[in-house]
Structures are given as structure tokens and as C-alpha cells.
N, CA, C and O atoms as a Tinker XYZ file with bonds, in Angstrom:
   428  protein
     1  N     88.387000  105.764000  114.207000    73     2
     2  CA    88.861000  105.289000  113.168000    64     1     3
     3  C     89.604000  107.049000  112.598000    63     2     4     5
     4  O     89.206000  108.163000  112.938000    81     3
     5  N     90.291000  106.834000  112.039000    73     3     6
     6  CA    91.755000  107.839000  111.157000    64     5     7
     7  C     90.455000  107.499000  109.775000    63     6     8     9
     8  O     90.112000  106.492000  109.155000    81     7
     9  N     90.062000  108.895000  109.775000    73     7    10
    10  CA    89.147000  109.159000  108.457000    64     9    11
    11  C     89.874000  109.543000  107.256000    63    10    12    13
    12  O     89.431000  109.668000  106.114000    81    11
    13  N     91.299000  109.746000  107.776000    73    11    14
    14  CA    92.135000  110.880000  106.853000    64    13    15
    15  C     93.545000  109.885000  106.085000    63    14    16    17
    16  O     94.427000  110.208000  105.289000    81    15
    17  N     93.198000  108.519000  106.814000    73    15    18
    18  CA    94.810000  107.325000  106.145000    64    17    19
    19  C     94.573000  107.097000  104.752000    63    18    20    21
    20  O     93.488000  106.705000  104.321000    81    19
    21  N     95.953000  107.428000  103.778000    73    19    22
    22  CA    96.222000  106.701000  103.102000    64    21    23
    23  C     95.440000  105.688000  102.605000    63    22    24    25
    24  O     94.827000  105.602000  101.540000    81    23
    25  N     95.524000  105.119000  103.303000    73    23    26
    26  CA    94.561000  103.880000  102.309000    64    25    27
    27  C     93.522000  103.748000  101.780000    63    26    28    29
    28  O     92.839000  102.905000  101.198000    81    27
    29  N     93.522000  105.755000  102.406000    73    27    30
    30  CA    91.844000  105.624000  101.186000    64    29    31
    31  C     91.810000  106.555000  100.404000    63    30    32    33
    32  O     90.757000  107.150000  100.178000    81    31
    33  N     92.948000  106.870000   99.836000    73    31    34
    34  CA    93.381000  107.435000   98.745000    64    33    35
    35  C     93.126000  106.411000   97.868000    63    34    36    37
    36  O     92.226000  106.223000   97.050000    81    35
    37  N     94.331000  105.635000   98.280000    73    35    38
    38  CA    94.991000  103.834000   97.361000    64    37    39
    39  C     94.012000  103.733000   97.540000    63    38    40    41
    40  O     93.680000  104.609000   96.741000    81    39
    41  N     92.804000  103.293000   98.060000    73    39    42
    42  CA    91.384000  102.600000   97.515000    64    41    43
    43  C     90.655000  103.394000   96.925000    63    42    44    45
    44  O     89.527000  102.911000   96.825000    81    43
    45  N     90.789000  105.059000   96.173000    73    43    46
    46  CA    89.831000  105.397000   95.884000    64    45    47
    47  C     90.565000  105.238000   94.392000    63    46    48    49
    48  O     90.066000  104.453000   93.586000    81    47
    49  N     91.668000  105.938000   94.068000    73    47    50
    50  CA    92.708000  104.934000   92.568000    64    49    51
    51  C     92.812000  103.689000   92.330000    63    50    52    53
    52  O     93.365000  103.356000   91.282000    81    51
    53  N     92.378000  102.813000   93.119000    73    51    54
    54  CA    91.390000  101.399000   92.513000    64    53    55
    55  C     90.436000  101.417000   92.102000    63    54    56    57
    56  O     90.382000  101.050000   90.928000    81    55
    57  N     89.298000  101.779000   92.680000    73    55    58
    58  CA    88.619000  102.427000   91.830000    64    57    59
    59  C     88.376000  103.608000   90.829000    63    58    60    61
    60  O     87.419000  103.838000   90.088000    81    59
    61  N     89.338000  104.161000   91.005000    73    59    62
    62  CA    88.635000  104.528000   89.097000    64    61    63
    63  C     89.562000  104.807000   88.692000    63    62    64    65
    64  O     89.817000  106.009000   88.607000    81    63
    65  N     90.841000  103.481000   88.095000    73    63    66
    66  CA    90.556000  102.091000   87.571000    64    65    67
    67  C     90.148000  101.092000   86.941000    63    66    68    69
    68  O     90.653000  100.467000   86.009000    81    67
    69  N     88.483000  100.870000   87.918000    73    67    70
    70  CA    88.044000  100.323000   87.533000    64    69    71
    71  C     87.017000  100.818000   87.414000    63    70    72    73
    72  O     86.044000  100.096000   87.201000    81    71
    73  N     86.859000  102.317000   87.515000    73    71    74
    74  CA    85.727000  102.619000   86.751000    64    73    75
    75  C     84.320000  102.551000   87.654000    63    74    76    77
    76  O     83.150000  102.460000   87.283000    81    75
    77  N     84.822000  102.620000   88.790000    73    75    78
    78  CA    84.007000  102.428000   89.792000    64    77    79
    79  C     83.515000  103.694000   90.561000    63    78    80    81
    80  O     82.508000  103.957000   91.219000    81    79
    81  N     84.617000  104.352000   90.213000    73    79    82
    82  CA    84.684000  106.167000   90.551000    64    81    83
    83  C     84.858000  107.085000   89.522000    63    82    84    85
    84  O     85.105000  106.686000   88.384000    81    83
    85  N     84.766000  108.173000   89.764000    73    83    86
    86  CA    84.503000  108.930000   88.074000    64    85    87
    87  C     85.427000  109.721000   88.368000    63    86    88    89
    88  O     86.253000  109.264000   89.158000    81    87
    89  N     85.687000  111.428000   87.779000    73    87    90
    90  CA    86.460000  112.684000   87.668000    64    89    91
    91  C     85.712000  113.198000   86.597000    63    90    92    93
    92  O     86.630000  113.193000   85.777000    81    91
    93  N     84.818000  113.606000   86.017000    73    91    94
    94  CA    83.991000  114.072000   84.763000    64    93    95
    95  C     84.533000  115.501000   85.095000    63    94    96    97
    96  O     84.708000  115.756000   86.286000    81    95
    97  N     84.880000  116.682000   83.944000    73    95    98
    98  CA    85.375000  118.654000   83.753000    64    97    99
    99  C     84.017000  118.352000   84.419000    63    98   100   101
   100  O     83.431000  117.347000   84.821000    81    99
   101  N     83.665000  120.342000   84.320000    73    99   102
   102  CA    82.073000  121.083000   84.384000    64   101   103
   103  C     82.569000  122.615000   85.121000    63   102   104   105
   104  O     83.253000  123.020000   86.061000    81   103
   105  N     81.723000  123.131000   84.004000    73   103   106
   106  CA    82.344000  124.734000   83.913000    64   105   107
   107  C     81.225000  125.187000   84.363000    63   106   108   109
   108  O     80.146000  125.177000   83.771000    81   107
   109  N     81.526000  125.720000   85.745000    73   107   110
   110  CA    80.652000  126.791000   86.812000    64   109   111
   111  C     81.047000  127.759000   86.032000    63   110   112   113
   112  O     82.258000  127.705000   85.817000    81   111
   113  N     80.263000  129.002000   85.302000    73   111   114
   114  CA    80.838000  130.317000   84.514000    64   113   115
   115  C     82.246000  130.152000   84.612000    63   114   116   117
   116  O     82.539000  129.005000   84.273000    81   115
   117  N     83.421000  130.950000   84.997000    73   115   118
   118  CA    84.603000  130.748000   84.724000    64   117   119
   119  C     85.892000  130.121000   85.359000    63   118   120   121
   120  O     87.056000  130.351000   85.033000    81   119
   121  N     85.359000  129.145000   86.492000    73   119   122
   122  CA    85.973000  128.856000   87.459000    64   121   123
   123  C     85.886000  126.652000   85.926000    63   122   124   125
   124  O     85.016000  125.894000   85.495000    81   123
   125  N     87.478000  126.802000   85.849000    73   123   126
   126  CA    86.879000  125.369000   86.359000    64   125   127
   127  C     86.567000  124.192000   87.058000    63   126   128   129
   128  O     87.172000  124.383000   88.113000    81   127
   129  N     85.882000  122.832000   87.185000    73   127   130
   130  CA    85.557000  122.171000   87.574000    64   129   131
   131  C     85.697000  120.895000   87.671000    63   130   132   133
   132  O     86.799000  120.576000   87.225000    81   131
   133  N     84.909000  119.726000   88.164000    73   131   134
   134  CA    84.981000  118.623000   88.688000    64   133   135
   135  C     83.759000  118.181000   89.292000    63   134   136   137
   136  O     82.981000  118.935000   89.875000    81   135
   137  N     83.609000  117.004000   89.151000    73   135   138
   138  CA    82.109000  115.837000   89.692000    64   137   139
   139  C     82.808000  114.661000   90.359000    63   138   140   141
   140  O     83.249000  114.066000   89.376000    81   139
   141  N     82.998000  114.301000   90.909000    73   139   142
   142  CA    83.385000  113.201000   91.662000    64   141   143
   143  C     82.400000  111.806000   92.189000    63   142   144   145
   144  O     81.939000  111.462000   93.278000    81   143
   145  N     82.362000  111.237000   90.796000    73   143   146
   146  CA    80.893000  109.981000   91.816000    64   145   147
   147  C     81.358000  109.278000   91.711000    63   146   148   149
   148  O     82.540000  109.235000   91.368000    81   147
   149  N     80.733000  108.489000   91.928000    73   147   150
   150  CA    80.909000  106.629000   92.617000    64   149   151
   151  C     81.038000  105.880000   93.735000    63   150   152   153
   152  O     80.360000  106.446000   94.592000    81   151
   153  N     81.499000  104.995000   94.150000    73   151   154
   154  CA    81.512000  104.371000   95.145000    64   153   155
   155  C     82.925000  105.665000   96.466000    63   154   156   157
   156  O     83.851000  106.466000   96.344000    81   155
   157  N     82.331000  105.182000   97.225000    73   155   158
   158  CA    83.325000  105.852000   98.395000    64   157   159
   159  C     84.300000  104.341000   98.786000    63   158   160   161
   160  O     83.885000  103.184000   98.852000    81   159
   161  N     85.791000  104.895000   99.013000    73   159   162
   162  CA    86.301000  104.013000   98.279000    64   161   163
   163  C     86.164000  103.180000  100.822000    63   162   164   165
   164  O     86.874000  102.435000  101.498000    81   163
   165  N     85.565000  103.555000  100.949000    73   163   166
   166  CA    84.845000  103.418000  102.885000    64   165   167
   167  C     83.863000  102.641000  102.489000    63   166   168   169
   168  O     83.914000  101.540000  101.941000    81   167
   169  N     82.538000  103.592000  102.949000    73   167   170
   170  CA    81.430000  102.441000  103.143000    64   169   171
   171  C     81.052000  101.987000  102.039000    63   170   172   173
   172  O     80.195000  101.123000  102.220000    81   171
   173  N     81.314000  102.179000  100.830000    73   171   174
   174  CA    81.122000  101.826000   99.263000    64   173   175
   175  C     79.484000  102.567000   99.277000    63   174   176   177
   176  O     78.738000  101.774000   98.702000    81   175
   177  N     78.825000  103.618000   99.669000    73   175   178
   178  CA    78.157000  103.558000   99.648000    64   177   179
   179  C     78.272000  105.000000   98.462000    63   178   180   181
   180  O     79.304000  105.669000   98.518000    81   179
   181  N     76.945000  105.477000   97.224000    73   179   182
   182  CA    77.105000  106.000000   96.217000    64   181   183
   183  C     77.199000  107.666000   97.091000    63   182   184   185
   184  O     76.344000  107.970000   97.922000    81   183
   185  N     78.850000  108.999000   96.579000    73   183   186
   186  CA    78.926000  109.922000   96.835000    64   185   187
   187  C     79.123000  111.069000   95.362000    63   186   188   189
   188  O     79.705000  110.913000   94.289000    81   187
   189  N     78.682000  111.714000   95.687000    73   187   190
   190  CA    78.686000  112.632000   94.661000    64   189   191
   191  C     79.165000  113.900000   95.081000    63   190   192   193
   192  O     78.475000  114.411000   95.964000    81   191
   193  N     80.455000  114.760000   94.587000    73   191   194
   194  CA    81.347000  115.503000   94.891000    64   193   195
   195  C     81.511000  116.647000   93.976000    63   194   196   197
   196  O     81.486000  116.254000   92.810000    81   195
   197  N     81.660000  117.845000   94.078000    73   195   198
   198  CA    81.360000  118.849000   93.185000    64   197   199
   199  C     82.603000  120.126000   93.672000    63   198   200   201
   200  O     82.497000  121.017000   94.515000    81   199
   201  N     83.836000  119.752000   92.703000    73   199   202
   202  CA    84.954000  120.817000   93.088000    64   201   203
   203  C     85.668000  121.380000   92.453000    63   202   204   205
   204  O     86.093000  121.071000   91.340000    81   203
   205  N     86.037000  122.858000   93.480000    73   203   206
   206  CA    86.935000  124.350000   92.057000    64   205   207
   207  C     88.184000  123.854000   91.937000    63   206   208   209
   208  O     88.879000  124.519000   92.705000    81   207
   209  N     88.400000  123.591000   91.758000    73   207   210
   210  CA    89.955000  122.963000   91.474000    64   209   211
   211  C     91.084000  123.416000   91.960000    63   210   212   213
   212  O     90.772000  124.067000   92.957000    81   211
   213  N     92.154000  123.438000   91.828000    73   211   214
   214  CA    93.885000  123.663000   92.416000    64   213   215
   215  C     95.024000  122.977000   91.805000    63   214   216   217
   216  O     95.371000  121.799000   91.890000    81   215
   217  N     95.581000  124.061000   91.108000    73   215   218
   218  CA    96.455000  123.875000   89.787000    64   217   219
   219  C     97.617000  123.519000   90.956000    63   218   220   221
   220  O     97.695000  123.769000   92.158000    81   219
   221  N     98.238000  123.008000   90.267000    73   219   222
   222  CA    99.836000  122.828000   91.234000    64   221   223
   223  C    101.320000  122.656000   89.658000    63   222   224   225
   224  O    101.185000  122.123000   88.557000    81   223
   225  N    102.289000  123.205000   90.131000    73   223   226
   226  CA   102.858000  123.233000   88.997000    64   225   227
   227  C    103.973000  123.314000   89.952000    63   226   228   229
   228  O    104.244000  123.899000   91.001000    81   227
   229  N    104.804000  121.997000   88.675000    73   227   230
   230  CA   106.527000  121.863000   89.739000    64   229   231
   231  C    106.890000  120.754000   90.148000    63   230   232   233
   232  O    107.872000  120.116000   89.768000    81   231
   233  N    105.719000  120.320000   91.352000    73   231   234
   234  CA   105.745000  119.056000   92.127000    64   233   235
   235  C    106.715000  117.840000   91.327000    63   234   236   237
   236  O    106.637000  117.417000   90.174000    81   235
   237  N    107.792000  117.421000   92.619000    73   235   238
   238  CA   108.486000  116.545000   92.301000    64   237   239
   239  C    109.551000  116.894000   90.761000    63   238   240   241
   240  O    110.137000  115.909000   90.312000    81   239
   241  N    109.756000  118.236000   90.031000    73   239   242
   242  CA   110.826000  118.370000   89.099000    64   241   243
   243  C    109.227000  118.842000   88.231000    63   242   244   245
   244  O    108.032000  118.912000   88.519000    81   243
   245  N    110.124000  119.090000   87.024000    73   243   246
   246  CA   109.682000  119.330000   86.160000    64   245   247
   247  C    108.537000  117.946000   85.565000    63   246   248   249
   248  O    108.729000  116.828000   86.043000    81   247
   249  N    107.886000  118.061000   84.973000    73   247   250
   250  CA   107.040000  116.823000   84.198000    64   249   251
   251  C    106.657000  117.946000   82.955000    63   250   252   253
   252  O    106.277000  119.096000   83.177000    81   251
   253  N    106.810000  117.456000   81.855000    73   251   254
   254  CA   107.240000  118.061000   80.511000    64   253   255
   255  C    105.744000  117.219000   79.443000    63   254   256   257
   256  O    105.644000  116.035000   79.120000    81   255
   257  N    104.852000  118.302000   79.159000    73   255   258
   258  CA   103.599000  117.476000   78.297000    64   257   259
   259  C    104.741000  117.269000   76.476000    63   258   260   261
   260  O    105.965000  117.233000   76.351000    81   259
   261  N    103.835000  117.196000   75.591000    73   259   262
   262  CA   104.687000  116.569000   74.584000    64   261   263
   263  C    104.934000  117.796000   74.003000    63   262   264   265
   264  O    105.746000  117.890000   73.082000    81   263
   265  N    104.284000  118.819000   74.464000    73   263   266
   266  CA   104.950000  120.711000   73.428000    64   265   267
   267  C    106.556000  120.915000   74.307000    63   266   268   269
   268  O    107.570000  121.337000   73.752000    81   267
   269  N    106.473000  120.515000   75.736000    73   267   270
   270  CA   108.070000  120.770000   76.246000    64   269   271
   271  C    107.687000  121.471000   77.548000    63   270   272   273
   272  O    108.467000  121.497000   78.500000    81   271
   273  N    105.817000  122.349000   77.601000    73   271   274
   274  CA   105.617000  122.863000   78.780000    64   273   275
   275  C    105.541000  121.785000   79.760000    63   274   276   277
   276  O    105.373000  120.574000   79.619000    81   275
   277  N    105.739000  122.677000   81.001000    73   275   278
   278  CA   105.778000  121.725000   82.402000    64   277   279
   279  C    104.148000  121.272000   82.077000    63   278   280   281
   280  O    103.474000  121.871000   81.238000    81   279
   281  N    103.401000  119.598000   83.241000    73   279   282
   282  CA   102.041000  119.940000   82.763000    64   281   283
   283  C    101.710000  120.161000   83.970000    63   282   284   285
   284  O    102.568000  119.915000   84.818000    81   283
   285  N    100.658000  120.576000   84.326000    73   283   286
   286  CA    99.676000  120.997000   85.766000    64   285   287
   287  C     99.165000  119.515000   86.444000    63   286   288   289
   288  O     98.639000  118.560000   85.873000    81   287
   289  N     99.555000  119.710000   88.019000    73   287   290
   290  CA    98.500000  118.867000   88.395000    64   289   291
   291  C     97.199000  119.162000   88.825000    63   290   292   293
   292  O     96.876000  120.283000   89.219000    81   291
   293  N     96.607000  118.414000   88.779000    73   291   294
   294  CA    95.288000  119.261000   89.411000    64   293   295
   295  C     94.970000  118.268000   90.379000    63   294   296   297
   296  O     95.128000  117.068000   90.156000    81   295
   297  N     94.250000  119.016000   92.113000    73   295   298
   298  CA    94.696000  117.950000   93.522000    64   297   299
   299  C     93.289000  118.812000   93.852000    63   298   300   301
   300  O     93.076000  120.022000   93.774000    81   299
   301  N     92.029000  117.210000   94.427000    73   299   302
   302  CA    91.218000  117.159000   94.078000    64   301   303
   303  C     91.063000  116.334000   95.624000    63   302   304   305
   304  O     91.613000  115.247000   95.799000    81   303
   305  N     90.165000  117.071000   96.803000    73   303   306
   306  CA    90.862000  115.986000   98.603000    64   305   307
   307  C     89.056000  116.583000   98.001000    63   306   308   309
   308  O     88.571000  117.463000   97.290000    81   307
   309  N     88.630000  115.482000   98.806000    73   307   310
   310  CA    87.125000  115.015000   98.339000    64   309   311
   311  C     86.464000  114.122000   99.792000    63   310   312   313
   312  O     87.223000  113.237000  100.185000    81   311
   313  N     85.710000  114.215000  100.250000    73   311   314
   314  CA    85.077000  113.669000  100.902000    64   313   315
   315  C     83.917000  112.876000  100.974000    63   314   316   317
   316  O     82.949000  113.404000  100.427000    81   315
   317  N     83.673000  111.567000  101.571000    73   315   318
   318  CA    82.289000  111.246000  101.555000    64   317   319
   319  C     81.521000  111.790000  102.406000    63   318   320   321
   320  O     81.643000  111.743000  103.630000    81   319
   321  N     80.305000  112.587000  101.491000    73   319   322
   322  CA    79.042000  113.057000  101.422000    64   321   323
   323  C     77.640000  112.151000  101.110000    63   322   324   325
   324  O     76.615000  112.702000  100.709000    81   323
   325  N     77.717000  110.909000  101.312000    73   323   326
   326  CA    77.341000  109.641000  100.438000    64   325   327
   327  C     75.526000  109.666000  101.688000    63   326   328   329
   328  O     74.629000  108.826000  101.760000    81   327
   329  N     75.684000  110.874000  102.354000    73   327   330
   330  CA    73.983000  111.576000  102.902000    64   329   331
   331  C     73.460000  109.423000  103.916000    63   330   332   333
   332  O     72.437000  108.750000  104.046000    81   331
   333  N     74.266000  109.347000  104.131000    73   331   334
   334  CA    73.857000  107.995000  104.847000    64   333   335
   335  C     74.354000  107.791000  106.216000    63   334   336   337
   336  O     75.280000  106.981000  106.253000    81   335
   337  N     74.021000  108.273000  107.326000    73   335   338
   338  CA    73.789000  108.031000  108.927000    64   337   339
   339  C     75.107000  107.010000  108.997000    63   338   340   341
   340  O     74.972000  105.995000  108.314000    81   339
   341  N     76.423000  107.144000  109.764000    73   339   342
   342  CA    77.405000  106.187000  109.643000    64   341   343
   343  C     77.373000  106.067000  111.577000    63   342   344   345
   344  O     77.034000  107.117000  112.123000    81   343
   345  N     77.672000  104.988000  112.429000    73   343   346
   346  CA    77.134000  105.240000  113.625000    64   345   347
   347  C     79.143000  105.244000  113.751000    63   346   348   349
   348  O     79.070000  104.666000  114.835000    81   347
   349  N     80.338000  105.370000  113.592000    73   347   350
   350  CA    81.612000  105.840000  113.397000    64   349   351
   351  C     82.053000  106.892000  113.100000    63   350   352   353
   352  O     83.152000  107.281000  113.496000    81   351
   353  N     81.071000  107.743000  112.135000    73   351   354
   354  CA    81.495000  109.192000  111.535000    64   353   355
   355  C     81.481000  110.628000  112.479000    63   354   356   357
   356  O     80.863000  111.041000  113.461000    81   355
   357  N     82.306000  111.009000  111.773000    73   355   358
   358  CA    83.291000  112.113000  113.193000    64   357   359
   359  C     81.936000  113.418000  112.629000    63   358   360   361
   360  O     81.828000  113.886000  111.495000    81   359
   361  N     80.976000  113.761000  113.970000    73   359   362
   362  CA    80.566000  114.636000  114.286000    64   361   363
   363  C     79.426000  115.536000  112.840000    63   362   364   365
   364  O     79.465000  115.043000  111.712000    81   363
   365  N     79.147000  115.926000  112.922000    73   363   366
   366  CA    78.914000  116.928000  111.558000    64   365   367
   367  C     78.702000  116.687000  109.832000    63   366   368   369
   368  O     78.443000  117.266000  108.778000    81   367
   369  N     79.118000  115.009000  110.609000    73   367   370
   370  CA    79.711000  114.853000  109.351000    64   369   371
   371  C     78.018000  113.805000  107.419000    63   370   372   373
   372  O     77.192000  112.920000  107.641000    81   371
   373  N     78.151000  114.171000  106.690000    73   371   374
   374  CA    76.276000  113.782000  106.188000    64   373   375
   375  C     76.850000  112.696000  105.102000    63   374   376   377
   376  O     76.458000  112.436000  103.965000    81   375
   377  N     77.791000  112.227000  105.782000    73   375   378
   378  CA    78.523000  110.684000  105.076000    64   377   379
   379  C     79.290000  109.448000  106.480000    63   378   380   381
   380  O     78.927000  109.100000  107.604000    81   379
   381  N     80.168000  109.220000  105.814000    73   379   382
   382  CA    81.694000  108.626000  106.778000    64   381   383
   383  C     82.318000  108.651000  107.669000    63   382   384   385
   384  O     82.592000  108.177000  108.771000    81   383
   385  N     82.690000  110.021000  106.210000    73   383   386
   386  CA    83.278000  110.911000  106.644000    64   385   387
   387  C     85.259000  111.220000  106.747000    63   386   388   389
   388  O     86.069000  111.896000  107.380000    81   387
   389  N     85.193000  109.987000  105.429000    73   387   390
   390  CA    86.478000  109.618000  104.817000    64   389   391
   391  C     86.768000  110.531000  103.943000    63   390   392   393
   392  O     85.984000  111.039000  103.142000    81   391
   393  N     88.631000  110.907000  104.161000    73   391   394
   394  CA    88.647000  111.803000  103.373000    64   393   395
   395  C     89.973000  111.309000  102.625000    63   394   396   397
   396  O     90.934000  110.923000  103.291000    81   395
   397  N     90.019000  111.341000  100.594000    73   395   398
   398  CA    90.947000  111.188000  100.158000    64   397   399
   399  C     91.161000  111.860000   99.448000    63   398   400   401
   400  O     90.236000  112.552000   99.024000    81   399
   401  N     92.630000  112.051000   98.870000    73   399   402
   402  CA    93.373000  112.887000   97.455000    64   401   403
   403  C     92.999000  111.924000   95.376000    63   402   404   405
   404  O     93.110000  110.785000   94.923000    81   403
   405  N     92.708000  112.836000   95.007000    73   403   406
   406  CA    93.265000  112.606000   93.872000    64   405   407
   407  C     93.614000  113.466000   93.390000    63   406   408   409
   408  O     93.476000  114.647000   93.709000    81   407
   409  N     94.524000  112.655000   91.876000    73   407   410
   410  CA    95.747000  113.910000   92.059000    64   409   411
   411  C     95.462000  113.397000   90.457000    63   410   412   413
   412  O     95.812000  112.223000   90.333000    81   411
   413  N     94.643000  114.275000   88.575000    73   411   414
   414  CA    94.755000  114.358000   87.512000    64   413   415
   415  C     95.950000  115.238000   86.769000    63   414   416   417
   416  O     95.789000  116.442000   86.971000    81   415
   417  N     96.862000  114.992000   86.131000    73   415   418
   418  CA    98.143000  115.383000   85.181000    64   417   419
   419  C     97.049000  115.880000   84.451000    63   418   420   421
   420  O     96.131000  115.083000   84.257000    81   419
   421  N     96.921000  117.254000   83.913000    73   419   422
   422  CA    96.410000  117.897000   82.752000    64   421   423
   423  C     97.183000  117.857000   81.527000    63   422   424   425
   424  O     98.371000  118.175000   81.576000    81   423
   425  N     96.647000  117.504000   80.426000    73   423   426
   426  CA    97.276000  117.272000   79.571000    64   425   427
   427  C     96.930000  117.839000   78.610000    63   426   428
   428  O     97.539000  117.687000   77.551000    81   427
């Protein structure tokens, strides 16, 4: 099983649209963070993933906000850590091991 296949990112997007997977901002000290929670796109178990953000600018040309400034994209690379043992999971993971990407645009 390929745990980094793009289909998991595609399915995560569908779960986000259905509000079965959520991304909420959270501030730890001075570092902006996000909490991703909800259904795993592969195993459907509940996962919670806390991440410090990585901001990228200038991806695929300049995307401008309403004030004319470039918008920043926040990229979150999430790995299932549902806590359930899965027979076909990679060694040493706490879930099914699938990885997917969520990209948010800061507005």
C-alpha cells in the first residue's frame, strides 16, 4: 500500500467540504498552529493532528488579496495517528500510516 498516494489528499479535501474533517487555528506561545481533526481519509477512524504552520508565498504565480498584497498558502502535511493498530500500516506508526496534504489560503 502506498501511504502517500494523492488519492488520500483528494479524499481529505472531500471530507473537509463535508465538514467531516476540520482545520482550526490554535496559537501556542508565538507560533501559529493548526489542529486537524476528524475522519482519516483512508481508515475512517478519528484522528487529531496538531501542527506548527509552514507559510509559502508565490506558489504558481502571485495570488492577490483584496488589498493587493500576495496571499500566503499554509501547507499542512498530516499523517494518520488514530491510535488503532492496522495490519498493513508501516512499522512504528500509531494509525494506518496514510499521509495527506491540506493547503489553506490565508485571507
